[in-house]
C-alpha positions as CSV (number, residue, x, y, z in Angstrom):
1,M,-97.2,16.3,49.3
2,T,-93.8,16.2,51.1
3,E,-92.9,13.1,49.0
4,Q,-93.8,14.9,45.8
5,R,-91.6,17.9,46.7
6,G,-88.6,15.6,47.4
7,T,-89.0,13.8,44.1
8,L,-89.2,17.2,42.4
9,A,-86.0,18.4,44.1
10,R,-84.1,15.3,42.9
11,V,-85.3,15.9,39.4
12,K,-84.2,19.5,39.4
13,A,-80.8,18.5,40.8
14,A,-80.2,15.8,38.2
15,P,-78.7,18.1,35.5
16,Q,-76.1,19.4,37.9
17,W,-75.1,15.8,39.0
18,V,-74.7,14.7,35.4
19,A,-72.6,17.8,34.6
20,V,-70.3,17.0,37.5
21,S,-69.9,13.4,36.4
22,L,-69.2,14.3,32.8
23,A,-66.5,16.8,33.9
24,A,-64.8,14.2,36.0
25,L,-64.9,11.7,33.1
26,V,-63.3,14.3,30.8
27,V,-60.5,14.8,33.4
28,V,-59.8,11.0,33.6
29,I,-59.7,10.7,29.8
30,A,-57.3,13.6,29.4
31,S,-55.0,12.1,32.1
32,V,-55.0,8.7,30.3
33,A,-54.3,10.3,26.9
34,S,-51.5,12.4,28.3
35,A,-49.8,9.3,29.9
36,L,-50.1,7.3,26.7
37,L,-48.6,10.0,24.5
38,A,-45.7,10.9,26.9
39,P,-42.1,10.0,25.6
40,G,-40.9,6.6,26.8
41,S,-44.3,5.5,27.9
42,G,-44.4,2.5,25.6
43,G,-47.0,4.0,23.3
44,R,-46.6,3.8,19.5
45,S,-43.5,5.7,18.3
46,G,-44.0,8.6,15.9
47,A,-41.4,10.6,14.0
48,G,-38.5,11.5,16.2
49,A,-39.6,9.1,19.0
50,P,-36.9,7.3,21.0
51,A,-36.0,3.8,20.0
52,V,-37.6,0.8,21.6
53,S,-36.6,-2.8,22.3
54,G,-32.9,-1.9,22.5
55,R,-32.5,-0.9,18.9
56,P,-30.7,2.4,18.3
57,A,-32.7,4.9,16.4
58,S,-31.1,6.1,13.2
59,G,-29.3,9.4,13.2
60,A,-26.3,10.9,15.0
61,G,-26.5,10.8,18.8
62,A,-29.3,8.2,19.0
63,T,-29.5,6.3,22.3
64,T,-31.3,3.1,23.4
65,T,-34.0,2.6,25.9
66,G,-35.2,-0.5,27.7
67,S,-33.3,-3.3,29.3
68,H,-32.0,-5.1,26.1
69,P,-28.4,-4.5,25.0
70,P,-27.8,-2.9,21.6
71,I,-27.9,-5.4,18.8
72,R,-24.5,-5.9,17.3
73,P,-24.1,-6.5,13.5
74,T,-23.2,-10.0,12.5
75,A,-19.8,-10.6,10.9
76,P,-20.0,-10.2,7.1
77,T,-20.0,-13.5,5.2
78,V,-17.6,-14.1,2.3
79,A,-19.4,-14.2,-1.1
80,P,-19.2,-17.5,-3.0
81,V,-16.5,-17.7,-5.7
82,P,-16.2,-19.9,-8.9
83,D,-15.4,-23.5,-8.1
84,S,-13.1,-24.2,-11.1
85,I,-9.5,-24.8,-10.3
86,Q,-7.5,-21.6,-10.6
87,H,-4.0,-21.1,-12.0
88,A,-4.2,-17.6,-13.5
89,T,-2.6,-14.5,-11.9
90,E,-4.5,-11.3,-10.9
91,A,-1.8,-9.2,-12.5
92,A,-1.9,-8.6,-16.2
93,G,1.1,-9.4,-18.4
94,P,3.9,-11.8,-17.5
95,A,3.5,-12.7,-13.9
96,V,3.7,-15.7,-11.5
97,N,2.0,-16.8,-8.3
98,I,4.4,-18.1,-5.6
99,T,2.6,-20.6,-3.4
100,I,4.1,-22.2,-0.2
101,D,2.6,-25.4,1.2
102,D,2.4,-27.5,4.3
103,G,3.2,-25.0,7.0
104,P,3.4,-23.0,9.1
105,D,6.6,-24.4,10.6
106,P,8.4,-22.6,13.5
107,V,11.8,-23.1,11.9
108,W,11.2,-22.7,8.1
109,T,8.3,-20.4,7.8
110,P,10.2,-17.4,9.3
111,K,13.1,-18.2,6.9
112,V,10.8,-18.3,3.9
113,L,9.2,-15.0,5.0
114,Q,12.6,-13.4,5.2
115,V,13.5,-14.4,1.6
116,L,10.1,-13.1,0.4
117,R,10.6,-9.9,2.3
118,Q,14.1,-9.4,0.9
119,H,12.8,-9.8,-2.7
120,H,9.6,-7.7,-2.0
121,V,7.4,-10.6,-3.1
122,H,4.1,-11.6,-1.7
123,A,3.0,-15.3,-1.7
124,T,0.1,-17.6,-0.9
125,F,0.6,-19.9,2.1
126,C,-1.4,-23.1,1.9
127,M,-1.6,-24.1,5.6
128,I,-2.4,-27.4,7.3
129,G,-5.1,-26.8,9.9
130,P,-3.3,-28.2,13.0
131,Q,-0.1,-26.5,12.1
132,A,-1.9,-23.2,12.0
133,R,-3.6,-23.9,15.3
134,A,-0.2,-24.7,16.9
135,H,1.5,-21.6,15.6
136,P,-1.0,-18.7,15.5
137,D,1.9,-16.2,15.8
138,L,3.3,-17.3,12.5
139,V,-0.1,-17.2,10.8
140,K,-0.6,-13.7,12.0
141,Q,2.9,-12.8,10.8
142,V,2.1,-14.2,7.4
143,V,-1.0,-12.0,7.2
144,A,0.7,-8.9,8.6
145,Q,3.3,-9.1,5.9
146,G,0.7,-9.0,3.2
147,H,0.6,-12.6,2.1
148,R,-2.6,-14.6,1.6
149,L,-3.9,-17.7,3.3
150,C,-5.0,-21.0,1.7
151,D,-6.8,-24.0,3.3
152,H,-4.7,-27.2,2.8
153,T,-6.9,-29.5,4.9
154,V,-6.4,-31.1,8.3
155,H,-4.4,-34.3,7.6
156,H,-3.0,-33.6,4.1
157,D,-4.7,-36.8,2.9
158,T,-3.8,-37.2,-0.8
159,T,-6.4,-40.0,-1.2
160,M,-9.3,-37.9,0.2
161,D,-10.9,-37.8,-3.3
162,H,-11.6,-41.5,-2.9
163,K,-13.3,-41.1,0.5
164,P,-16.9,-40.0,1.4
165,F,-17.9,-36.4,1.0
166,A,-18.5,-36.1,4.8
167,Y,-14.8,-36.9,5.3
168,Q,-13.8,-34.4,2.7
169,K,-16.1,-31.7,4.2
170,S,-14.6,-32.2,7.7
171,E,-11.0,-32.0,6.3
172,I,-11.8,-28.7,4.5
173,M,-14.1,-27.0,7.0
174,D,-12.2,-28.0,10.2
175,A,-9.0,-26.7,8.7
176,L,-10.7,-23.5,7.6
177,S,-11.9,-22.9,11.2
178,M,-8.4,-23.5,12.6
179,I,-6.7,-21.2,10.1
180,E,-9.3,-18.4,10.7
181,Q,-9.0,-18.6,14.4
182,A,-5.2,-18.7,14.3
183,S,-5.1,-15.7,12.1
184,G,-7.5,-13.6,14.2
185,G,-10.2,-13.8,11.5
186,A,-8.3,-13.1,8.3
187,R,-9.8,-14.2,5.1
188,V,-8.8,-17.6,3.7
189,Y,-8.8,-17.0,-0.1
190,Y,-8.1,-20.4,-1.5
191,Y,-8.5,-24.1,-1.0
192,R,-5.8,-26.5,-2.3
193,A,-6.5,-30.2,-2.2
194,P,-3.4,-32.3,-1.1
195,G,-1.8,-33.8,-4.1
196,G,-4.5,-32.3,-6.3
197,A,-7.2,-34.6,-4.8
198,F,-10.1,-32.4,-5.8
199,T,-13.6,-33.6,-6.3
200,P,-16.5,-31.6,-7.8
201,P,-18.4,-31.6,-4.4
202,S,-15.3,-30.5,-2.4
203,R,-14.6,-27.7,-4.9
204,A,-18.2,-26.6,-4.7
205,L,-18.0,-26.6,-0.9
206,A,-14.8,-24.5,-0.8
207,A,-16.2,-22.1,-3.3
208,Q,-19.4,-21.6,-1.3
209,H,-17.2,-20.4,1.6
210,G,-15.3,-18.0,-0.5
211,M,-12.2,-20.2,-1.2
212,R,-11.2,-20.5,-4.8
213,P,-9.8,-24.0,-5.6
214,L,-6.1,-23.5,-6.3
215,G,-4.0,-25.7,-8.5
216,W,-0.4,-25.4,-9.6
217,N,1.5,-25.4,-12.9
218,I,5.1,-26.0,-11.7
219,D,6.0,-28.4,-8.9
220,T,9.6,-27.5,-8.2
221,K,10.1,-30.9,-6.5
222,D,11.7,-29.0,-3.5
223,F,9.8,-31.3,-1.1
224,D,12.1,-34.2,-2.2
225,R,15.3,-32.2,-1.5
226,P,17.0,-33.0,-4.9
227,G,19.4,-30.2,-4.5
228,V,19.2,-26.5,-5.2
229,P,20.4,-26.7,-8.8
230,V,17.7,-29.3,-9.6
231,I,15.0,-27.2,-8.0
232,L,16.0,-24.1,-9.9
233,G,16.4,-26.2,-13.1
234,T,12.9,-27.6,-12.8
235,L,11.5,-24.1,-12.5
236,K,13.4,-22.9,-15.6
237,D,12.3,-26.0,-17.6
238,E,8.7,-25.7,-16.7
239,I,8.1,-22.0,-16.5
240,H,6.0,-22.1,-19.7
241,N,3.6,-24.6,-18.1
242,G,1.8,-21.7,-16.4
243,P,2.2,-19.1,-13.7
244,T,1.5,-20.9,-10.4
245,I,4.7,-22.2,-8.7
246,L,4.8,-24.7,-5.8
247,F,7.3,-24.6,-2.9
248,H,7.1,-25.9,0.7
249,D,7.8,-24.5,4.1
250,G,6.7,-27.7,6.0
251,G,7.3,-31.4,5.8
252,G,10.9,-31.6,6.9
253,N,14.2,-29.8,6.4
254,R,13.7,-27.0,4.0
255,T,17.2,-25.7,3.7
256,Q,17.3,-26.3,0.0
257,T,13.9,-24.7,-0.4
258,V,15.0,-21.5,1.3
259,K,18.1,-21.1,-0.9
260,A,16.3,-22.2,-4.1
261,L,13.4,-19.8,-3.5
262,G,15.8,-16.9,-3.3
263,E,17.6,-17.9,-6.5
264,S,14.3,-18.5,-8.2
265,L,12.9,-15.1,-7.4
266,T,16.0,-13.4,-8.7
267,W,15.9,-15.4,-11.9
268,L,12.1,-14.7,-12.4
269,R,12.6,-11.0,-12.0
270,Q,15.5,-11.0,-14.5
271,Q,13.2,-12.7,-17.0
272,G,10.7,-9.9,-16.6
273,Y,8.1,-11.6,-14.5
274,A,6.0,-9.7,-12.0
275,F,4.7,-11.4,-8.8
276,S,1.0,-11.7,-8.2
277,F,-1.7,-13.6,-6.4
278,P,-4.0,-16.2,-8.0
279,K,-7.3,-14.8,-9.2
280,V,-10.2,-15.4,-6.8
281,D,-13.2,-14.3,-8.8
């Protein structure tokens, strides 16, 4: 009889025990849910939730959380340009492109820059990679004065069109890297092959990296130092060949070039020519 009463008591108490257990379970579930939904808990982000994984959320005043540093945007890449050899000017109407090759040179580039500045003319400087690397101050000065940069290879090898593409590629790309580093990251707009030693693959490579292959119409022959009157005479005789004119600031004594350049700019302006850059696109 006593055993029956004990069993009956346990049966009567069962609903109360179950109720207590259920209440405790509800408390535990509520605590877990609250923790999961709390800001910064690592739960799934909803609208307005803080950013995760170090990425800043969009909107003003957004901050980052977590241990990862903010992701910095990569430097923009230069869009490819046409790979045909360019001679034309950006400016409409009668205009010329002044191009200066084989520098920078610590003696002659500043003198050429001075002449251009006096005549309010901008030019394109086709630079040898190691020369640019050796004189980054001059490269930066060229850019700061509003001129444009051109890749003129590493070794100025006028026979590079007869050599393997791997060699041509290293000549172009290594010079590009040197010029970009020397300039502090300025754009290199053009690629001019030494002596016009272009090949279809080298032109395509340069164009893929945003450098328009650049030719010339008038070689003033200033490199050979034939005398100022001869240099100026060559320009006058060949001005109808096209608008892109070649001078040099490297490769030796450029006294004649500096004087002839000034006289050439004066004559060109008297003839009604504007001064431009070669077209890129």
